[in-house]
C-alpha positions in Angstrom: 173.1 296.7 191.0 175.5 294.9 188.6 177.0 297.0 185.9 177.9 295.9 182.4 180.6 298.1 180.8 180.5 297.6 177.1 180.7 299.4 173.8 177.9 301.3 172.1 177.9 300.7 168.4 180.2 297.8 167.5 182.6 297.9 164.6 182.3 294.1 164.4 178.6 293.3 164.1 179.4 289.5 164.3 180.6 290.1 167.9 177.5 292.0 169.1 176.6 289.1 171.3 179.7 289.9 173.5 178.3 293.2 174.7 174.8 291.9 175.1 175.9 289.2 177.5 174.5 289.9 180.9 175.4 288.2 184.2 172.8 287.3 186.8 172.3 289.7 189.7 174.5 288.9 192.7 172.8 289.1 196.1 175.3 288.1 198.8 173.9 286.3 201.9 173.0 288.9 204.6 175.6 287.5 207.0 178.4 288.0 204.5 178.1 291.7 204.9 181.5 292.8 203.7 184.2 292.1 201.1 186.6 290.5 203.5 184.0 288.0 204.6 183.1 287.2 201.0 186.7 286.7 200.2 187.6 284.7 203.3 184.5 282.5 203.2 185.0 281.6 199.6 188.7 280.8 200.2 188.5 279.0 203.5 185.0 277.6 204.1 183.1 277.3 200.9 182.8 273.6 199.8 184.6 272.4 196.8 184.0 269.0 195.2 186.6 266.3 194.8 188.3 266.1 191.4 190.5 263.5 190.0 193.5 264.7 188.0 196.1 263.1 185.8 199.5 264.9 186.0 201.4 265.7 182.9 204.8 267.4 182.8 206.1 269.6 180.0 209.7 270.6 179.5 210.5 274.3 178.9 213.2 276.0 176.9 214.9 277.5 180.0 215.4 274.1 181.6 212.4 274.0 183.8 209.2 271.9 184.0 205.5 272.8 183.8 203.1 270.7 185.9 199.6 270.5 184.4 196.7 268.5 185.8 194.1 267.1 183.5 190.6 265.9 184.1 189.5 262.8 182.3 189.7 263.7 178.6 186.8 262.8 176.3 187.0 263.0 172.5 185.2 266.0 171.0 184.5 268.0 174.2 185.5 271.6 174.4 188.5 272.3 176.7 189.0 274.7 179.6 192.6 275.8 180.4 192.7 277.5 183.8 195.4 279.5 185.6 195.2 279.9 189.4 196.1 283.0 191.4 199.0 284.0 193.6 200.4 281.0 195.5 197.4 278.8 194.5 197.5 275.6 192.6 195.2 273.2 190.7 194.0 272.1 194.1 192.7 275.6 195.1 189.1 275.5 195.9 188.0 277.8 193.1 190.0 275.6 190.6 188.4 272.4 191.9 184.9 274.0 191.7 185.6 275.0 188.1 187.1 271.7 187.0 184.4 269.5 188.7 181.7 271.7 187.2 183.4 271.4 183.8 183.2 267.6 184.0 179.5 267.8 184.7 178.9 270.4 181.9 180.7 268.3 179.3 184.1 270.1 179.2 187.6 268.7 179.4 189.9 270.5 181.7 193.6 271.4 182.1 194.7 273.2 185.3 198.1 274.9 184.9 200.3 275.0 188.0 202.6 278.0 188.0 206.2 277.3 188.8 206.8 276.4 192.5 203.0 275.8 192.9 202.6 272.2 191.6 204.3 270.4 194.4 207.9 270.9 193.3 210.4 273.7 193.3 211.3 275.4 190.1 214.5 274.4 188.4 215.6 278.0 187.9 215.1 281.2 189.9 212.2 282.2 187.5 208.8 281.7 189.0 205.8 283.6 187.8 204.4 287.2 187.8 201.8 289.4 186.1 203.3 289.0 182.7 204.9 285.6 182.8 203.1 284.2 179.8 205.7 281.6 178.7 204.2 278.6 180.4 200.6 279.4 179.5 201.5 279.9 175.8 203.3 276.5 175.7 200.4 274.7 177.4 197.8 276.2 175.0 199.8 275.2 171.9 200.4 271.8 173.4 196.7 271.3 174.0 195.8 272.7 170.5 198.1 270.3 168.9 196.7 267.3 170.9 193.1 268.4 170.3 193.0 270.4 167.0 189.3 270.2 166.6 188.2 271.0 170.1 187.2 274.6 171.0 189.4 275.9 173.8 188.6 278.6 176.4 191.2 280.0 178.8 190.5 281.5 182.2 192.6 283.1 184.9 191.9 283.9 188.5 193.5 286.9 190.3 197.2 287.0 189.3 196.4 284.1 186.9 193.9 286.5 185.2 196.7 289.0 184.7 198.8 286.4 183.0 195.8 285.4 180.8 195.1 289.1 179.9 198.8 289.6 179.0 198.8 286.5 176.9 195.6 287.4 175.1 197.1 290.7 174.0 200.7 289.8 173.4 200.0 286.5 171.5 196.8 287.5 169.7 198.4 287.0 166.2 199.9 283.6 167.0 197.0 282.1 169.0 195.8 278.7 167.9 192.6 279.1 165.8 190.5 276.8 168.1 191.0 279.2 171.1 187.5 280.7 171.0 187.1 282.6 174.3 188.6 283.6 177.6 187.7 285.0 181.0 189.4 286.7 184.0 188.2 286.9 187.5 189.3 289.5 190.0 192.5 290.2 188.0 194.9 293.1 188.5 195.1 294.7 185.1 197.5 297.5 186.0 200.9 296.7 187.5 202.2 299.6 189.6 203.4 300.4 193.1 199.8 301.1 194.2 197.8 298.8 192.0 196.8 296.3 194.7 195.9 296.5 198.4 198.2 293.8 199.7 200.5 296.2 201.5 197.9 298.6 203.0 196.2 298.6 206.4 197.1 295.5 208.4 198.5 293.8 205.3 196.7 290.6 206.1 196.6 289.4 202.5 200.2 290.4 201.8 201.5 288.7 204.9 199.6 285.5 204.0 201.3 285.3 200.6 204.7 286.5 201.7 205.2 283.7 204.1 205.3 281.0 201.4 206.9 283.2 198.7 209.9 284.1 200.9 210.4 280.5 202.0 210.4 279.3 198.4 212.6 282.1 197.2 215.3 281.0 199.7 215.1 277.4 198.6 215.3 278.4 194.9 218.3 280.7 195.5 220.1 278.0 197.6 219.9 275.4 194.9 221.3 277.7 192.1 224.8 278.1 190.8 226.9 281.0 192.1 226.2 283.1 189.0 222.4 282.9 189.6 222.7 283.6 193.3 224.8 286.7 192.7 221.8 288.3 190.9 219.8 288.3 194.2 220.2 289.8 197.7 219.0 286.9 199.8 219.3 289.0 203.0 217.0 291.7 201.6 214.6 289.1 200.3 214.4 287.4 203.8 213.7 290.9 205.4 211.0 291.9 202.9 207.9 292.9 204.9 205.7 293.9 201.9 204.9 292.5 198.5 206.5 295.6 196.9 209.8 294.9 198.7 209.6 291.2 197.7 209.0 292.2 194.0 211.9 294.7 194.3 214.4 292.2 195.7 213.3 289.0 194.1 210.7 289.0 191.3 212.1 291.9 189.3 215.8 290.8 189.2 215.0 287.1 189.0 213.1 287.8 185.7 215.7 290.1 184.2 214.3 293.5 185.1 216.6 296.4 186.1 214.4 297.7 188.9 210.8 297.7 190.2 209.5 300.4 187.9 210.9 298.7 184.7 209.3 295.5 186.0 205.9 297.1 186.4 206.2 298.7 182.9 207.1 295.4 181.3 204.4 293.2 182.9 201.4 295.5 183.2 198.4 293.9 181.3 197.0 297.3 180.5 199.8 297.8 178.0 198.5 294.8 175.9 194.8 294.3 176.4 193.8 296.6 173.5 195.0 293.8 171.2 192.7 291.2 172.6 191.1 289.5 169.6 188.8 286.8 171.0 185.7 287.2 173.2 186.9 287.8 176.7 184.8 288.3 179.9 186.5 290.4 182.5 184.7 290.0 185.9 185.4 292.1 188.9 183.7 293.2 192.1 183.5 296.9 193.0 184.3 296.0 196.7 187.3 293.8 195.9 189.6 294.3 199.0 192.7 293.1 197.1 192.4 294.8 193.7 190.7 298.1 194.1 188.2 298.9 191.3 189.8 302.3 191.2 193.0 300.7 189.9 191.3 299.1 186.9 191.5 300.7 183.3 187.7 300.9 183.1 187.6 303.4 180.2 190.1 301.3 178.3 188.2 298.1 178.9 185.0 299.7 177.7 186.5 300.5 174.3 187.9 297.0 173.4 185.5 295.4 170.9 186.1 291.8 172.0 186.0 292.5 175.8 182.9 292.2 178.0 183.8 294.0 181.2 181.4 293.4 184.0 181.5 294.7 187.5 179.3 293.6 190.4 178.7 295.9 193.4 179.8 293.2 195.8 181.6 289.9 195.7 185.0 290.5 197.3 188.1 288.9 195.7 187.3 285.7 193.9 184.3 285.4 196.3 181.0 286.1 194.5 179.0 284.1 197.1 175.2 284.4 196.4 172.2 283.6 198.5 170.3 282.7 195.3 172.7 280.4 193.5 175.0 277.9 195.1 177.6 278.4 192.4 177.0 281.9 191.1 180.5 282.4 189.8 180.6 279.1 188.0 177.1 279.6 186.6 178.2 282.9 184.9 181.5 281.4 183.7 179.9 278.4 182.0 177.2 280.5 180.4 180.0 282.6 179.0 182.1 279.5 177.9 179.1 278.0 176.1 178.4 281.3 174.3 182.0 281.4 173.2 181.9 277.8 171.9 178.5 278.3 170.2 179.8 281.4 168.3 183.2 279.9 167.5 184.2 279.5 163.9 184.9 275.9 162.7 188.6 275.1 163.3 191.0 274.2 160.6 193.7 271.9 161.7 196.3 273.6 159.4 195.8 276.9 161.1 197.0 275.5 164.4 200.6 275.3 163.1 200.9 279.1 162.8 202.3 279.5 166.4 204.3 277.3 168.6 203.6 273.6 168.3 204.9 272.6 171.7 204.7 269.0 173.0 206.0 267.3 176.1 209.6 267.5 174.8 209.5 270.7 172.7 211.0 274.1 173.8 208.8 277.0 174.9 208.6 280.1 172.7 205.9 281.9 174.7 207.8 285.1 175.2 208.2 285.5 171.5 204.7 284.5 170.6 
């Protein structure tokens, strides 16, 4: 049975539709009898449609580049901005399913590639993490400047969902006025030593990601100046056997944190989500084998007026394969997107200048919002 965790009486009656939103029942195929099969099937075997992208590159204030991939843009259509998960890209199957569905449903699309994930190395040792909102903030303001009258919805999958949740809370007051909704799928919302399952059991998922992350970390360190290389212990990075060790020796110091605990405190989405100010669907499966439902701030999510927190009994991690609907996940997401667009207030072009107004040559001010 699917569970919808929302508020009782709403302080904002205009937002009552958020907590009356209900997803369809999810009935997995009988042969996908466990969360690992749901996860693996969706990731490896489930069909994704071909999608044609146009690459655009933005410059950042720290001397790096953001690779974004755009579907064919049509005047007046609402826009989806999507963030992939750990070591994914705009070519990940779930991203291609989202973008190709968006084309059919009358949406424009922008797929953000996190640094090192768009087919090129980053120009600095900074990559991405739970709270790395800089690039997303720049992309959203860039899109809002280009399309000031188009409603914008933002979605993040897995780690990309953490980035979206952080951005929604931290940049609530400077968000462009035409951003009218958001969603996260299978996102870790608490960053801590035991917040995910990547390092437990046989560590299948952790080993899968570590292989590429360690290889890219070595390449990034090798290309940097001596001062940058001195921040990192390359030998410790190369010997990392768990995600926690990798975050200790690479992610935390590369992004300016003193140690692992200060890193987790600084990037945990749970610290910011109370400030979410636009309709946001947070979708998770109770049997997620990567992000345990016991590591979600469920009570906190149920008290945030603009958040619709919905948990299915089954579905795995970004799986959600149904025997009744070929694209169950996309069906729910586009129902939510359309509801956000239909309830959006008319945009005023002047309001879009309140935050950053990034363009292809402007600096990024995402961390300051």
